[in-house]
C-alpha positions as CSV (number, residue, x, y, z in Angstrom):
1,X,-87.3,-14.2,44.7
2,X,-90.9,-13.4,45.1
3,X,-93.0,-14.9,42.2
4,X,-95.7,-12.9,40.2
5,X,-97.7,-16.0,40.6
6,X,-96.9,-18.2,43.4
7,X,-98.1,-21.5,41.9
8,X,-97.9,-21.0,38.0
9,X,-94.2,-19.5,38.6
10,X,-92.9,-22.2,40.8
11,X,-91.6,-25.3,39.0
12,X,-90.6,-27.0,42.2
13,X,-94.1,-26.5,43.7
14,X,-95.7,-27.9,40.7
15,X,-93.3,-30.8,40.7
16,X,-94.1,-31.5,44.0
17,X,-97.8,-31.4,43.6
18,X,-97.4,-33.9,40.7
19,X,-95.4,-36.4,42.6
20,X,-98.1,-37.0,45.1
21,X,-100.2,-37.6,41.7
22,X,-99.6,-36.4,38.0
23,X,-103.5,-35.9,37.7
24,X,-103.8,-34.1,41.1
25,X,-100.7,-32.1,40.2
26,X,-102.2,-30.9,36.9
27,X,-105.7,-30.2,38.3
28,X,-104.2,-28.1,41.5
29,X,-101.5,-26.1,39.0
30,X,-104.2,-25.3,36.9
31,X,-107.2,-24.4,39.1
32,X,-104.9,-22.7,42.1
33,X,-102.7,-21.0,39.4
34,X,-105.9,-19.1,38.5
35,X,-106.9,-17.9,41.8
36,X,-103.5,-16.9,42.4
37,X,-103.4,-14.8,39.3
38,X,-106.4,-13.0,40.6
39,X,-105.0,-9.2,40.8
40,X,-106.3,-7.5,44.2
41,X,-104.5,-9.3,47.0
42,X,-100.8,-9.6,46.5
43,X,-99.0,-12.7,46.2
44,X,-97.4,-12.3,50.0
45,X,-100.9,-11.7,51.5
46,X,-102.2,-14.4,49.8
47,X,-99.4,-16.9,51.1
48,X,-100.3,-15.9,54.8
49,X,-104.1,-16.5,54.0
50,X,-103.3,-19.9,53.1
51,X,-101.5,-20.8,56.0
52,X,-104.2,-19.3,58.3
53,X,-106.7,-21.4,56.2
54,X,-104.2,-24.4,56.8
55,X,-104.7,-23.6,60.9
56,X,-108.4,-23.9,60.6
57,X,-108.2,-27.1,58.4
58,X,-105.4,-28.9,60.2
59,X,-106.3,-32.3,61.3
60,X,-102.9,-34.1,60.5
61,X,-99.6,-34.0,59.3
62,X,-97.2,-35.9,57.0
63,X,-96.7,-36.2,53.1
64,X,-99.3,-34.4,51.1
65,X,-100.3,-32.1,53.8
66,X,-100.2,-28.5,52.3
67,X,-98.8,-26.6,55.4
68,X,-94.8,-27.1,55.0
69,X,-95.4,-26.0,50.9
70,X,-97.4,-23.1,51.9
71,X,-94.7,-21.9,54.6
72,X,-92.3,-22.5,51.7
73,X,-94.4,-20.7,49.3
74,X,-94.7,-17.5,51.6
75,X,-90.8,-17.7,52.4
76,X,-90.4,-17.2,48.5
77,X,-92.9,-14.4,48.3
78,X,-91.0,-12.4,51.3
79,X,-92.6,-13.4,54.6
80,X,-90.8,-13.7,57.5
81,X,-91.0,-16.4,60.2
82,X,-92.0,-13.7,62.9
83,X,-95.0,-13.0,60.3
84,X,-95.8,-16.6,60.1
85,X,-95.6,-16.8,63.8
86,X,-98.0,-13.8,64.2
87,X,-100.5,-15.6,61.8
88,X,-100.5,-18.7,64.3
89,X,-100.6,-16.6,67.3
90,X,-104.0,-15.0,65.6
91,X,-105.2,-18.1,64.6
92,X,-105.1,-19.4,68.3
93,X,-108.1,-17.2,68.7
94,X,-109.7,-17.9,65.3
95,X,-108.8,-21.6,64.8
96,X,-108.1,-23.1,68.0
97,X,-105.1,-23.2,70.3
98,X,-104.3,-26.9,69.6
99,X,-104.6,-26.5,65.7
100,X,-102.1,-23.6,66.3
101,X,-100.0,-25.4,68.6
102,X,-99.6,-28.3,65.8
103,X,-98.9,-25.7,63.2
104,X,-96.3,-24.2,65.9
105,X,-94.6,-27.7,66.0
106,X,-94.9,-28.1,62.2
107,X,-93.2,-24.8,61.7
108,X,-90.2,-25.5,64.2
109,X,-89.6,-28.4,62.0
110,X,-89.7,-26.9,58.5
111,X,-87.4,-24.0,59.7
112,X,-84.9,-26.0,61.9
113,X,-82.1,-25.5,59.5
114,X,-83.0,-21.8,58.7
């Protein structure tokens, strides 16, 4: 089910952010919720943008890294695995092959049961 606001309408996401640290969760929910509420770019497109940003910023994986949360957010907004893979391929050129390769590996782990 797609949300009107992928942050403010997703209680599980908010709980995940708060589990990292309650103050961090509150800050992320308020600030990110505000920008996710801006009207000109649809929620699905915003999820693909944050995945591309994750590739560009990628330096490590593990607890607290946002890539898995952003993939799950994208899936909730109707993004397909193929669309995510195309973003990762696109980011090979603009973000770096090694960074995209790491994200492909993480994507395979995230979606291994899907």
